[in-house]
N, CA, C and O atoms as a GROMACS GRO file, in nm:
protein
  244
    1MET      N    1   6.453  -3.791  -0.400
    1MET     CA    2   6.469  -3.728  -0.528
    1MET      C    3   6.605  -3.766  -0.585
    1MET      O    4   6.707  -3.755  -0.516
    2ARG      N    5   6.607  -3.809  -0.707
    2ARG     CA    6   6.731  -3.850  -0.774
    2ARG      C    7   6.815  -3.728  -0.813
    2ARG      O    8   6.760  -3.625  -0.851
    3LYS      N    9   6.946  -3.740  -0.804
    3LYS     CA   10   7.036  -3.633  -0.845
    3LYS      C   11   7.083  -3.661  -0.987
    3LYS      O   12   7.124  -3.773  -1.019
    4PHE      N   13   7.076  -3.561  -1.072
    4PHE     CA   14   7.120  -3.572  -1.210
    4PHE      C   15   7.253  -3.501  -1.227
    4PHE      O   16   7.285  -3.410  -1.151
    5ARG      N   17   7.330  -3.541  -1.328
    5ARG     CA   18   7.462  -3.483  -1.353
    5ARG      C   19   7.469  -3.430  -1.495
    5ARG      O   20   7.399  -3.478  -1.584
    6LEU      N   21   7.554  -3.330  -1.515
    6LEU     CA   22   7.576  -3.276  -1.649
    6LEU      C   23   7.634  -3.385  -1.738
    6LEU      O   24   7.719  -3.463  -1.695
    7GLY      N   25   7.589  -3.391  -1.861
    7GLY     CA   26   7.637  -3.490  -1.956
    7GLY      C   27   7.566  -3.624  -1.948
    7GLY      O   28   7.591  -3.712  -2.031
    8GLU      N   29   7.479  -3.642  -1.851
    8GLU     CA   30   7.407  -3.769  -1.834
    8GLU      C   31   7.300  -3.785  -1.942
    8GLU      O   32   7.227  -3.690  -1.972
    9ARG      N   33   7.292  -3.903  -2.001
    9ARG     CA   34   7.188  -3.933  -2.100
    9ARG      C   35   7.060  -3.968  -2.025
    9ARG      O   36   7.062  -4.050  -1.933
   10VAL      N   37   6.951  -3.906  -2.064
   10VAL     CA   38   6.824  -3.926  -1.996
   10VAL      C   39   6.711  -3.940  -2.098
   10VAL      O   40   6.727  -3.907  -2.215
   11LYS      N   41   6.599  -3.991  -2.049
   11LYS     CA   42   6.475  -3.990  -2.125
   11LYS      C   43   6.385  -3.890  -2.056
   11LYS      O   44   6.374  -3.887  -1.934
   12ALA      N   45   6.320  -3.807  -2.137
   12ALA     CA   46   6.230  -3.706  -2.083
   12ALA      C   47   6.088  -3.736  -2.128
   12ALA      O   48   6.063  -3.766  -2.245
   13ARG      N   49   5.995  -3.727  -2.034
   13ARG     CA   50   5.855  -3.751  -2.066
   13ARG      C   51   5.791  -3.619  -2.106
   13ARG      O   52   5.794  -3.521  -2.030
   14ILE      N   53   5.733  -3.617  -2.224
   14ILE     CA   54   5.659  -3.501  -2.273
   14ILE      C   55   5.513  -3.529  -2.242
   14ILE      O   56   5.463  -3.637  -2.275
   15PRO      N   57   5.442  -3.434  -2.179
   15PRO     CA   58   5.304  -3.461  -2.138
   15PRO      C   59   5.213  -3.517  -2.247
   15PRO      O   60   5.131  -3.604  -2.218
   16GLU      N   61   5.224  -3.470  -2.370
   16GLU     CA   62   5.144  -3.527  -2.478
   16GLU      C   63   5.224  -3.516  -2.607
   16GLU      O   64   5.313  -3.433  -2.619
   17ALA      N   65   5.191  -3.600  -2.702
   17ALA     CA   66   5.261  -3.597  -2.830
   17ALA      C   67   5.244  -3.459  -2.892
   17ALA      O   68   5.132  -3.407  -2.900
   18THR      N   69   5.353  -3.400  -2.934
   18THR     CA   70   5.349  -3.263  -2.984
   18THR      C   71   5.458  -3.242  -3.089
   18THR      O   72   5.537  -3.333  -3.115
   19LYS      N   73   5.462  -3.125  -3.147
   19LYS     CA   74   5.563  -3.092  -3.246
   19LYS      C   75   5.662  -2.996  -3.180
   19LYS      O   76   5.623  -2.891  -3.129
   20ILE      N   77   5.790  -3.033  -3.182
   20ILE     CA   78   5.897  -2.949  -3.127
   20ILE      C   79   5.990  -2.916  -3.242
   20ILE      O   80   6.052  -3.006  -3.299
   21GLY      N   81   6.002  -2.790  -3.274
   21GLY     CA   82   6.083  -2.752  -3.390
   21GLY      C   83   6.020  -2.808  -3.516
   21GLY      O   84   5.902  -2.785  -3.543
   22SER      N   85   6.097  -2.882  -3.592
   22SER     CA   86   6.045  -2.943  -3.714
   22SER      C   87   6.011  -3.090  -3.695
   22SER      O   88   5.970  -3.158  -3.789
   23GLU      N   89   6.028  -3.140  -3.573
   23GLU     CA   90   6.007  -3.282  -3.544
   23GLU      C   91   5.879  -3.305  -3.465
   23GLU      O   92   5.850  -3.230  -3.371
   24LYS      N   93   5.804  -3.406  -3.502
   24LYS     CA   94   5.691  -3.448  -3.419
   24LYS      C   95   5.746  -3.553  -3.324
   24LYS      O   96   5.803  -3.653  -3.367
   25VAL      N   97   5.728  -3.532  -3.195
   25VAL     CA   98   5.784  -3.623  -3.096
   25VAL      C   99   5.674  -3.702  -3.029
   25VAL      O  100   5.559  -3.658  -3.020
   26ALA      N  101   5.711  -3.819  -2.982
   26ALA     CA  102   5.618  -3.904  -2.909
   26ALA      C  103   5.616  -3.859  -2.763
   26ALA      O  104   5.655  -3.746  -2.733
   27LYS      N  105   5.573  -3.944  -2.674
   27LYS     CA  106   5.567  -3.907  -2.534
   27LYS      C  107   5.702  -3.911  -2.464
   27LYS      O  108   5.715  -3.857  -2.354
   28TRP      N  109   5.803  -3.973  -2.522
   28TRP     CA  110   5.937  -3.981  -2.463
   28TRP      C  111   6.041  -3.934  -2.563
   28TRP      O  112   6.034  -3.970  -2.681
   29VAL      N  113   6.138  -3.855  -2.518
   29VAL     CA  114   6.249  -3.814  -2.603
   29VAL      C  115   6.379  -3.846  -2.529
   29VAL      O  116   6.385  -3.839  -2.407
   30ASP      N  117   6.482  -3.882  -2.605
   30ASP     CA  118   6.613  -3.910  -2.549
   30ASP      C  119   6.700  -3.787  -2.566
   30ASP      O  120   6.693  -3.718  -2.668
   31GLY      N  121   6.783  -3.759  -2.466
   31GLY     CA  122   6.872  -3.644  -2.477
   31GLY      C  123   6.979  -3.647  -2.370
   31GLY      O  124   6.990  -3.742  -2.293
   32MET      N  125   7.059  -3.539  -2.368
   32MET     CA  126   7.169  -3.526  -2.273
   32MET      C  127   7.150  -3.397  -2.193
   32MET      O  128   7.117  -3.293  -2.250
   33ILE      N  129   7.172  -3.404  -2.063
   33ILE     CA  130   7.161  -3.287  -1.978
   33ILE      C  131   7.279  -3.194  -2.004
   33ILE      O  132   7.395  -3.236  -1.994
   34ILE      N  133   7.250  -3.068  -2.038
   34ILE     CA  134   7.358  -2.972  -2.063
   34ILE      C  135   7.361  -2.861  -1.959
   34ILE      O  136   7.458  -2.786  -1.953
   35ALA      N  137   7.256  -2.849  -1.876
   35ALA     CA  138   7.254  -2.749  -1.769
   35ALA      C  139   7.151  -2.788  -1.665
   35ALA      O  140   7.050  -2.852  -1.697
   36LEU      N  141   7.176  -2.751  -1.540
   36LEU     CA  142   7.083  -2.774  -1.430
   36LEU      C  143   7.058  -2.643  -1.357
   36LEU      O  144   7.147  -2.559  -1.346
   37SER      N  145   6.936  -2.625  -1.306
   37SER     CA  146   6.906  -2.506  -1.228
   37SER      C  147   6.973  -2.520  -1.091
   37SER      O  148   7.002  -2.631  -1.048
   38PRO      N  149   6.998  -2.407  -1.022
   38PRO     CA  150   7.065  -2.415  -0.891
   38PRO      C  151   6.991  -2.503  -0.790
   38PRO      O  152   7.056  -2.572  -0.710
   39GLY      N  153   6.861  -2.503  -0.791
   39GLY     CA  154   6.785  -2.586  -0.698
   39GLY      C  155   6.768  -2.729  -0.745
   39GLY      O  156   6.722  -2.814  -0.668
   40GLY      N  157   6.802  -2.758  -0.869
   40GLY     CA  158   6.790  -2.893  -0.922
   40GLY      C  159   6.650  -2.929  -0.968
   40GLY      O  160   6.624  -3.045  -0.996
   41LYS      N  161   6.560  -2.830  -0.978
   41LYS     CA  162   6.423  -2.860  -1.020
   41LYS      C  163   6.407  -2.865  -1.171
   41LYS      O  164   6.313  -2.925  -1.221
   42PHE      N  165   6.499  -2.801  -1.244
   42PHE     CA  166   6.489  -2.795  -1.389
   42PHE      C  167   6.620  -2.837  -1.453
   42PHE      O  168   6.728  -2.817  -1.397
   43ALA      N  169   6.609  -2.895  -1.572
   43ALA     CA  170   6.728  -2.934  -1.648
   43ALA      C  171   6.707  -2.892  -1.793
   43ALA      O  172   6.597  -2.900  -1.847
   44LYS      N  173   6.815  -2.846  -1.855
   44LYS     CA  174   6.812  -2.816  -1.998
   44LYS      C  175   6.865  -2.940  -2.067
   44LYS      O  176   6.978  -2.982  -2.043
   45VAL      N  177   6.783  -2.997  -2.154
   45VAL     CA  178   6.816  -3.123  -2.221
   45VAL      C  179   6.834  -3.096  -2.370
   45VAL      O  180   6.749  -3.033  -2.434
   46LEU      N  181   6.946  -3.143  -2.425
   46LEU     CA  182   6.974  -3.132  -2.568
   46LEU      C  183   6.929  -3.262  -2.633
   46LEU      O  184   6.984  -3.368  -2.604
   47ILE      N  185   6.828  -3.252  -2.722
   47ILE     CA  186   6.784  -3.372  -2.792
   47ILE      C  187   6.857  -3.380  -2.925
   47ILE      O  188   6.922  -3.285  -2.966
   48ASP      N  189   6.846  -3.494  -2.991
   48ASP     CA  190   6.930  -3.529  -3.105
   48ASP      C  191   6.930  -3.430  -3.221
   48ASP      O  192   7.031  -3.420  -3.291
   49ASP      N  193   6.825  -3.357  -3.244
   49ASP     CA  194   6.822  -3.266  -3.359
   49ASP      C  195   6.864  -3.124  -3.319
   49ASP      O  196   6.814  -3.027  -3.376
   50ASP      N  197   6.954  -3.111  -3.221
   50ASP     CA  198   7.008  -2.983  -3.174
   50ASP      C  199   6.900  -2.889  -3.118
   50ASP      O  200   6.912  -2.767  -3.131
   51THR      N  201   6.798  -2.945  -3.058
   51THR     CA  202   6.693  -2.868  -2.993
   51THR      C  203   6.712  -2.879  -2.843
   51THR      O  204   6.735  -2.988  -2.790
   52GLU      N  205   6.704  -2.766  -2.773
   52GLU     CA  206   6.717  -2.764  -2.629
   52GLU      C  207   6.578  -2.752  -2.565
   52GLU      O  208   6.496  -2.670  -2.608
   53LEU      N  209   6.553  -2.833  -2.464
   53LEU     CA  210   6.427  -2.829  -2.391
   53LEU      C  211   6.456  -2.802  -2.244
   53LEU      O  212   6.548  -2.859  -2.187
   54LEU      N  213   6.377  -2.714  -2.183
   54LEU     CA  214   6.385  -2.690  -2.040
   54LEU      C  215   6.275  -2.774  -1.977
   54LEU      O  216   6.156  -2.750  -2.000
   55ILE      N  217   6.315  -2.874  -1.896
   55ILE     CA  218   6.220  -2.972  -1.844
   55ILE      C  219   6.236  -2.984  -1.693
   55ILE      O  220   6.348  -2.979  -1.642
   56GLU      N  221   6.126  -3.000  -1.623
   56GLU     CA  222   6.133  -3.028  -1.480
   56GLU      C  223   6.194  -3.165  -1.460
   56GLU      O  224   6.165  -3.258  -1.535
   57THR      N  225   6.280  -3.177  -1.359
   57THR     CA  226   6.352  -3.303  -1.337
   57THR      C  227   6.258  -3.416  -1.299
   57THR      O  228   6.295  -3.533  -1.312
   58ARG      N  229   6.138  -3.386  -1.252
   58ARG     CA  230   6.044  -3.494  -1.218
   58ARG      C  231   5.998  -3.570  -1.341
   58ARG      O  232   5.944  -3.680  -1.328
   59PHE      N  233   6.018  -3.513  -1.462
   59PHE     CA  234   5.980  -3.581  -1.586
   59PHE      C  235   6.096  -3.657  -1.649
   59PHE      O  236   6.081  -3.711  -1.758
   60LEU      N  237   6.212  -3.661  -1.582
   60LEU     CA  238   6.329  -3.729  -1.639
   60LEU      C  239   6.346  -3.868  -1.581
   60LEU      O  240   6.306  -3.896  -1.468
   61ARG      N  241   6.407  -3.954  -1.662
   61ARG     CA  242   6.445  -4.089  -1.618
   61ARG      C  243   6.587  -4.114  -1.658
   61ARG      O  244   6.640  -4.221  -1.631
   0.00000   0.00000   0.00000
């Protein structure tokens, strides 16, 4: 399992194309990790339009 760090730029896989906030996103979004869960299973990712997503780390690259 890869270790992620705060401030790291990542790509997150969204299971299907969907609408997040006011933006329709494709299957991949780019963002920066702003928080990690204590066990490292989840990361809070800030995407470009100031939207925060809580994503399982298995969906990050």
